[in-house]
Structures are given as C-alpha cells and as structure tokens.
C-alpha positions as CSV (number, residue, x, y, z in Angstrom):
1,M,-33.1,-34.5,68.8
2,S,-34.1,-31.6,66.7
3,R,-31.5,-29.5,65.2
4,K,-31.8,-25.8,64.6
5,C,-31.5,-24.8,61.0
6,R,-28.7,-22.4,60.5
7,K,-28.8,-19.8,57.8
8,R,-26.5,-20.6,55.0
9,P,-23.8,-18.0,54.5
10,S,-24.2,-15.8,51.5
11,T,-22.1,-16.6,48.5
12,T,-22.5,-13.2,46.9
13,G,-19.7,-11.7,48.8
14,S,-16.0,-12.0,48.3
15,P,-14.5,-15.6,48.1
16,S,-12.3,-15.0,51.2
17,R,-15.3,-14.0,53.3
18,Y,-17.2,-17.1,52.2
19,R,-14.3,-19.4,53.0
20,G,-13.9,-17.8,56.5
21,E,-17.6,-18.4,57.3
22,R,-17.4,-21.9,56.0
23,R,-14.4,-22.7,58.2
24,N,-16.0,-21.4,61.3
25,R,-19.2,-23.4,60.7
26,I,-17.4,-26.6,60.1
27,A,-15.2,-26.1,63.2
28,V,-18.3,-25.6,65.4
29,R,-19.9,-28.8,64.1
30,R,-16.7,-30.8,64.7
31,Q,-16.4,-29.6,68.3
32,T,-20.0,-30.4,68.9
33,R,-19.6,-34.0,67.6
34,Q,-16.5,-34.5,69.7
35,S,-18.1,-33.3,72.9
36,R,-21.1,-35.6,72.2
37,S,-18.9,-38.6,71.5
38,F,-17.1,-38.1,74.8
39,R,-20.4,-38.0,76.6
40,G,-21.7,-41.0,74.7
41,D,-24.5,-39.2,73.1
42,E,-23.8,-40.6,69.6
43,P,-21.1,-42.8,68.1
44,T,-18.2,-41.2,66.2
45,S,-18.6,-41.6,62.5
46,P,-17.1,-40.0,59.4
47,V,-19.2,-37.2,58.2
48,R,-20.2,-37.6,54.5
49,S,-22.8,-35.2,53.2
50,P,-24.2,-36.6,49.9
51,Q,-25.2,-33.1,48.9
52,S,-21.7,-31.7,49.3
53,S,-18.7,-32.2,47.1
54,Y,-16.4,-31.6,50.1
55,V,-14.6,-34.6,51.8
56,T,-13.8,-34.4,55.6
57,I,-11.0,-36.3,57.2
58,A,-11.9,-38.9,59.9
59,G,-10.9,-38.0,63.4
60,S,-8.7,-40.1,65.7
61,A,-11.7,-41.7,67.4
62,F,-13.0,-43.1,64.1
63,S,-14.0,-46.8,64.4
64,C,-14.2,-48.9,61.2
65,S,-17.1,-51.3,60.9
66,D,-15.6,-53.5,58.2
67,D,-14.0,-56.9,58.7
68,D,-10.8,-55.1,58.4
69,E,-11.5,-53.3,61.7
70,S,-8.3,-54.5,63.5
71,S,-6.1,-53.2,60.7
72,E,-3.7,-50.6,61.8
73,L,-3.9,-48.7,58.4
74,S,-7.2,-48.9,56.7
75,D,-8.1,-47.8,53.1
76,F,-9.8,-44.7,54.4
77,D,-6.6,-43.7,56.3
78,V,-4.6,-44.0,53.1
79,I,-7.0,-41.7,51.3
80,N,-6.9,-39.2,54.2
81,D,-3.1,-39.2,54.1
82,V,-3.0,-38.4,50.4
83,I,-5.6,-35.6,50.9
84,Q,-3.7,-34.2,53.9
85,D,-0.4,-34.1,51.9
86,A,-2.1,-32.3,49.1
87,L,-3.6,-29.7,51.4
88,L,-0.5,-29.1,53.4
89,E,1.4,-28.4,50.2
90,S,-1.1,-25.7,49.2
91,S,-0.3,-22.1,49.7
92,D,-3.3,-21.4,51.8
93,S,-1.9,-21.3,55.4
94,S,-5.1,-20.1,56.9
95,D,-6.7,-23.5,56.8
96,Y,-5.8,-24.2,60.5
97,D,-7.5,-23.0,63.6
98,D,-5.5,-21.0,66.1
99,D,-7.0,-22.9,69.0
100,D,-6.0,-26.6,68.6
101,G,-4.1,-26.5,65.3
102,N,-6.5,-28.9,63.6
103,M,-7.5,-28.5,60.0
104,S,-10.8,-26.8,59.7
105,I,-11.7,-26.9,56.0
106,L,-10.8,-29.1,53.1
107,Q,-10.4,-27.8,49.6
108,E,-12.6,-29.2,46.9
109,L,-11.1,-31.8,44.6
110,R,-12.5,-31.9,41.1
111,P,-11.5,-34.0,38.1
112,F,-9.9,-32.3,35.2
113,L,-8.8,-33.3,31.7
114,F,-6.6,-31.4,29.1
115,C,-6.1,-28.5,31.5
116,S,-4.7,-25.4,29.9
117,L,-3.6,-22.0,31.3
118,Y,-4.9,-20.3,28.2
119,T,-8.4,-19.8,26.9
120,V,-9.5,-20.7,23.4
121,E,-9.0,-17.2,22.1
122,D,-5.5,-17.1,23.7
123,R,-4.5,-20.4,22.1
124,R,-5.7,-19.1,18.7
125,R,-3.9,-15.8,19.1
126,R,-0.7,-17.6,20.1
127,S,-0.9,-20.1,17.3
128,R,-1.3,-17.2,14.8
129,K,1.8,-15.5,16.3
130,E,3.9,-18.7,16.2
131,V,3.2,-19.6,12.6
132,T,6.2,-18.6,10.6
133,A,5.3,-16.8,7.4
134,P,7.4,-17.2,4.3
135,P,10.0,-14.5,3.8
136,V,8.8,-11.6,1.7
137,R,11.1,-9.8,-0.6
138,R,11.4,-6.2,0.3
139,V,10.5,-3.7,-2.4
140,S,12.3,-0.4,-2.5
141,T,10.3,2.8,-2.2
142,R,11.5,3.9,-5.6
143,R,10.2,0.8,-7.2
144,S,6.9,0.8,-5.3
145,Q,6.2,4.3,-6.5
146,G,6.9,3.3,-10.1
147,K,10.3,5.0,-10.3
148,R,12.0,2.1,-12.0
149,K,15.6,2.2,-12.9
150,G,16.2,4.3,-16.0
151,V,12.6,5.3,-16.4
152,L,11.5,8.9,-16.0
153,L,7.8,8.5,-15.4
154,P,6.0,6.6,-12.6
155,Q,3.6,3.8,-13.4
156,G,0.1,5.2,-13.8
157,G,-0.6,8.8,-13.0
158,G,-2.5,9.4,-16.2
159,P,-6.2,8.9,-17.1
160,P,-7.3,5.3,-17.0
161,G,-7.3,3.7,-20.4
162,A,-5.5,6.6,-22.1
163,P,-5.2,5.8,-25.8
164,L,-2.1,8.1,-26.3
165,C,0.8,9.6,-24.4
166,F,1.2,13.1,-25.7
167,V,4.6,14.6,-25.1
168,V,4.9,18.4,-25.6
169,D,7.9,20.8,-25.6
170,L,7.7,24.3,-24.3
171,D,10.3,26.7,-25.6
172,E,9.7,27.7,-29.3
173,T,7.0,25.0,-29.5
174,L,4.2,26.3,-27.3
175,V,5.9,29.5,-25.9
176,A,8.2,32.2,-27.3
177,A,10.2,33.2,-24.2
178,R,12.6,36.0,-25.1
179,G,13.9,38.9,-23.0
180,G,11.9,37.9,-19.9
181,C,8.6,37.9,-21.7
182,A,6.6,34.8,-22.5
183,H,4.3,34.9,-25.6
184,L,2.0,31.9,-25.9
185,R,1.3,30.3,-29.2
186,P,-2.3,30.8,-30.4
187,H,-4.9,28.0,-30.0
188,L,-3.3,26.6,-26.9
189,K,-6.7,26.1,-25.2
190,E,-8.1,24.3,-28.2
191,L,-5.2,21.9,-28.3
192,F,-5.4,20.8,-24.6
193,D,-9.2,20.7,-24.7
194,V,-8.8,18.0,-27.3
195,C,-6.3,16.2,-25.1
196,H,-8.8,16.3,-22.3
197,E,-11.7,15.1,-24.4
198,E,-9.8,12.2,-25.9
199,G,-8.4,11.2,-22.5
200,C,-4.7,11.5,-23.5
201,E,-1.9,11.5,-21.0
202,V,-0.1,14.8,-21.3
203,V,3.7,15.0,-20.5
204,V,5.5,18.3,-20.5
205,W,9.1,17.6,-21.4
206,S,11.5,20.6,-21.6
207,A,15.2,21.1,-21.4
208,G,14.7,24.2,-19.3
209,T,15.4,24.5,-15.6
210,A,12.7,23.7,-13.1
211,S,12.1,27.3,-12.2
212,H,11.8,28.3,-15.9
213,V,9.5,25.4,-16.6
214,N,7.2,26.2,-13.6
215,E,6.8,29.8,-14.8
216,L,5.8,28.8,-18.3
217,V,3.4,26.1,-17.0
218,Q,1.7,28.7,-14.8
219,A,1.3,31.1,-17.7
220,I,-0.2,28.3,-19.9
221,T,-2.6,27.3,-17.0
222,T,-4.0,30.9,-17.0
223,V,-4.7,30.7,-20.8
224,V,-5.9,27.2,-20.9
225,Q,-8.3,27.8,-17.9
226,R,-7.7,24.2,-16.9
227,R,-5.6,23.6,-13.8
228,A,-5.0,19.9,-14.5
229,W,-4.1,20.2,-18.2
230,Y,-1.0,18.1,-17.8
231,H,-0.1,14.9,-15.9
232,H,3.7,14.9,-15.7
233,I,6.5,17.5,-16.0
234,I,10.1,16.6,-16.9
235,S,12.6,19.4,-16.7
236,R,16.4,19.5,-17.1
237,H,17.9,16.6,-15.0
238,H,21.1,14.6,-15.1
239,R,19.1,11.4,-15.6
240,W,18.4,12.3,-19.2
241,F,20.0,15.7,-20.1
242,K,23.6,15.7,-21.3
243,E,25.2,18.9,-22.4
244,D,27.2,17.3,-25.1
245,C,24.1,15.5,-26.6
246,G,22.1,18.6,-27.1
247,G,19.2,17.6,-24.8
248,V,18.1,14.5,-26.8
249,K,14.7,13.2,-25.7
250,D,14.6,9.4,-25.8
251,L,10.9,8.5,-25.7
252,S,11.7,5.0,-24.6
253,L,12.8,6.4,-21.2
254,L,9.2,7.3,-20.4
255,G,8.2,3.8,-19.6
256,R,5.2,3.8,-21.9
257,P,4.5,1.6,-24.9
258,L,6.4,3.3,-27.7
259,D,3.6,2.6,-30.2
260,R,1.3,4.8,-28.1
261,V,3.7,7.8,-27.7
262,L,3.5,11.0,-29.8
263,C,5.9,13.9,-29.4
264,L,5.3,17.5,-30.4
265,E,8.7,19.2,-30.9
266,N,10.3,22.0,-32.9
267,N,13.9,20.8,-32.8
268,P,14.6,17.7,-34.9
269,L,17.8,16.9,-33.0
270,S,15.8,16.4,-29.8
271,V,13.7,13.6,-31.4
272,H,16.2,12.0,-33.7
273,R,16.1,8.7,-31.9
274,Q,12.4,8.2,-32.6
275,P,11.7,10.7,-35.5
276,R,8.7,8.7,-36.8
277,H,6.9,9.2,-33.5
278,S,7.1,13.0,-33.6
279,I,5.3,15.9,-35.2
280,L,7.7,18.8,-36.0
281,V,6.3,22.3,-35.8
282,E,8.1,25.4,-37.0
283,D,10.0,27.5,-34.5
284,Y,7.8,30.0,-32.6
285,V,10.3,32.8,-31.7
286,Q,8.1,35.9,-31.8
287,P,4.3,36.5,-31.3
288,A,2.2,35.9,-34.3
289,N,-1.6,36.0,-33.9
290,S,-2.1,34.5,-37.4
291,D,-0.3,31.3,-36.5
292,D,-2.8,28.4,-36.7
293,T,-0.2,25.6,-36.1
294,L,-1.7,24.3,-32.9
295,R,-5.2,24.2,-34.3
296,F,-4.0,21.8,-37.1
297,V,-2.1,19.8,-34.5
298,A,-5.3,19.5,-32.5
299,G,-7.0,18.0,-35.5
300,V,-4.3,15.5,-36.1
301,L,-4.3,14.5,-32.4
302,R,-8.0,13.9,-32.4
303,R,-7.7,11.6,-35.4
304,I,-4.8,9.7,-34.0
305,A,-6.4,9.2,-30.6
306,S,-9.7,8.1,-32.0
307,R,-8.0,5.5,-34.3
308,L,-6.0,4.1,-31.4
309,R,-9.0,3.9,-29.2
310,S,-11.0,2.0,-31.9
311,A,-8.0,-0.4,-32.4
312,G,-7.9,-1.1,-28.7
313,E,-5.8,-4.1,-27.7
314,R,-5.6,-5.4,-31.2
315,G,-2.9,-3.0,-32.2
316,G,-2.3,0.4,-33.6
317,D,1.0,2.2,-34.0
318,V,1.5,5.9,-33.8
319,A,4.3,5.9,-36.4
320,Q,2.1,4.1,-38.9
321,L,-0.9,6.4,-38.3
322,L,1.3,9.5,-38.7
323,S,2.7,8.2,-42.0
324,V,-0.8,8.0,-43.6
325,D,-2.4,11.1,-42.0
326,S,-3.6,13.6,-44.7
327,G,-2.6,16.6,-42.6
328,L,1.1,15.7,-42.4
329,V,3.9,15.7,-44.9
330,E,7.4,14.2,-45.0
331,L,10.2,16.4,-43.7
332,V,13.9,15.8,-44.5
333,I,16.0,18.1,-42.4
334,P,19.8,18.1,-42.9
335,I,22.1,18.0,-39.9
336,N,24.7,20.7,-39.7
337,P,28.1,19.1,-39.5
338,Q,29.4,22.0,-37.4
339,L,27.1,21.0,-34.5
340,S,29.2,19.7,-31.6
341,V,27.1,16.7,-30.7
342,T,28.7,13.6,-29.4
343,D,25.8,11.3,-29.8
344,P,27.0,8.6,-32.2
345,L,23.5,8.3,-33.8
346,V,23.7,11.9,-34.8
347,N,27.2,11.7,-36.1
348,N,26.3,8.8,-38.4
349,L,23.3,10.7,-39.8
350,Y,23.3,13.3,-42.5
351,S,19.6,14.1,-42.3
352,I,16.5,13.4,-40.1
353,H,13.3,12.1,-41.7
354,S,10.2,13.0,-39.7
355,R,6.6,14.2,-40.1
356,G,5.4,17.8,-40.1
357,L,2.3,19.8,-40.7
358,R,1.2,20.4,-44.2
359,Y,0.0,23.8,-43.0
360,S,2.7,26.5,-42.6
361,P,2.5,30.2,-41.7
362,Q,5.2,30.7,-44.4
363,S,4.2,31.0,-48.0
364,V,7.3,29.2,-49.3
365,F,8.2,25.8,-48.1
366,T,11.9,26.5,-48.0
367,Q,11.4,29.3,-45.6
368,R,10.3,27.0,-42.9
369,C,12.7,26.6,-39.9
370,Y,12.8,23.7,-37.5
371,G,15.3,24.1,-34.7
372,G,17.2,26.6,-36.8
373,Q,17.5,24.2,-39.8
374,R,15.9,24.6,-43.2
375,P,14.2,21.4,-44.6
376,F,14.8,19.9,-48.0
377,P,11.9,20.0,-50.4
378,A,10.1,16.7,-50.1
379,S,7.7,14.8,-52.3
380,G,4.0,15.5,-51.4
381,S,4.8,18.9,-50.0
C-alpha cells in the first residue's frame, strides 16, 4: 500500500506553531493505525522511527513478541511509565487532545552533563564579582593632593627636574608698596627670565593678605610679560603666620629638600631659622631706577642653578654654594632687643649671620638697611 508523502511542517516559524503542527500530525497517524488494527489490516506494533529522536508510548493493544509475552508488566511498560510521569509533571498542559484525552506528543529526552544555568561569560563575570579583594587603605583627599600635614606646598607642581626652589618675598624686596601705589624694583623681568631658563621652581611667599598679594602679582605679571612666572603663592595664613613671631618663614615647611631651597628676602628676622639658605637684599621702600640689585641676584641665581644641575643626584648644597660665591659677602645683622618677638630662637640670638650682595646702591656699607636694621661691618666687605 502506497503512502502519500506529506509535506514536513516548516521549522522556520515560532516554536509553538511547530509543536502544534507536530501534535496534529502524530495524532492523525495514531488514529489511522488504530482503525487499521481494529479492521485487521496490520498488526499493532510500537512505532520507532530510526531517523527521529522522539519516543512514542505503546498503546493498550501492544503485543510483546518476546518470551516474556505473558508477563503482566514488561520492561517496555516500565520505561513508558517513567516517561509518562516525567511528561505529566511538565508545565506544558497542552500535550493532550481534547477529543479522547490521550497524549499526542512526547517531549524529546536528551542526555546532559554538568548542566549550568549560566554561560561561560556569566560564570567568569560572577567569579570576578565574588573574589574578595584585600582591603585597601583609604587615602584622604588632602594627602592625595600632596597637602601633607604641616607642609605648605603640594607635591610636584613645579617644572620636572627643577634644580632649585627659589622663594621670593614681595614687599620691600620686589615691590615698594606705599600709599596705595606699587613701584616695582628694576630688572624684575631679567630675574624671572633666568628662573625660567634654568627651570627653577618659583614660590611667592609673603606675609601680606591674599588680596594684597594678588594685586602685586598681577602688577609683576604685566612687567615680566610672562603669565606663568611663578608656580606657588603663599600668603598670610594661620598655618605658618603668627603675629607674635613676626612672620617667620620656616623653609622646612615647604616640603622640599632644604639643600635645594634658596630664599630672597629683605628682613633677616623672617629667615633667621635658615639664614644660610637666604640672600638678603636691601630694603626697597621708594622707586630708584638706578637700583641694579635684581640684576646681580639673577647672576648669582644662574650660577647656583647651573652648579646644582651639574651636581645632579651626587649632591650639592645651596648653603655651601652661597658661602663660596664671589658675588656675595657675609652679613652680620644685630637683633634689636626691643623687638617683641616670642620666638625662642630669636630671643637666644644677638645677631643673624647670612649672605648678601657685594653690590649695593649705597656708597657706604654702614648705610645699608635690611628690615630696618643696619649691618655690622664684616670681613671681605
């Protein structure tokens, strides 16, 4: 008997549509076999398609051909019961026909090993999340920005590999600010051009208020014609300025190697803690176009920076280089006992020994004035 070839249902549609067509086709085949078995056309036998991975359950009219034919429960029946229980427990309740209540389709059973609900990428991502990292010590924002405890300057901020940290004062050192007018000392541009050429870190340190310092810095910027002529500005602040100490500038608070720090100041009391790291210049209280002080300071600065750069990591000390520079002389400045300064280091001193320029706008050495104090005549002057 020839059978008509039925067109296989398309599997390109949705899974639910494919399952419905499959169920209908299997139900028609089963009903056809049952009707033929009742008419005696062909014996009832389990349907096993070698090309299909699906397993069908034997009907009630199944006859076993083994020796075990009279057995009430055959091995095939046991397998069918297990499969039926598995299918009945499934959530798909549409596997039964509405006509006779018989099961119309069986789900495919496939072997599995090391089954996981997550893909390889999911497992990797979860493993990375579940790994406990060692506790990391939190660093404060102040420390991360270089604002260490007791230090005025942040780490870095200057030119890389700067051979020297050059600290400059404003009032009566670079500027004569009296009566609301600011008169800049001559040769300011030449001085800061040398700082830029030598790659020095420039720090403006003044005991004036922030507004006063900003006005003077803007005036200097106009003359120097270089917007970034400085790297840091320190104005009056409670972290370093004390009224009873007279605005002492402790160079160790800058956080820089002290052997690479040079200060330009006019008041010896401001640098009395590190007088050997300073160059004292005479007070500039009124405009004087003939004053060449900063031009000589620029020459000393160039020599010191070049020697420190040539020394590199091997050494080089600012105090030692200042002591042998030919453009400087030894200054001995007495301390006025009437000064009300509570710094114990000042109270135990009678004079301050520092270095100053050999050049002076004054014709007589004793006419020099540093912070309102006259120096003693020193050897080599």
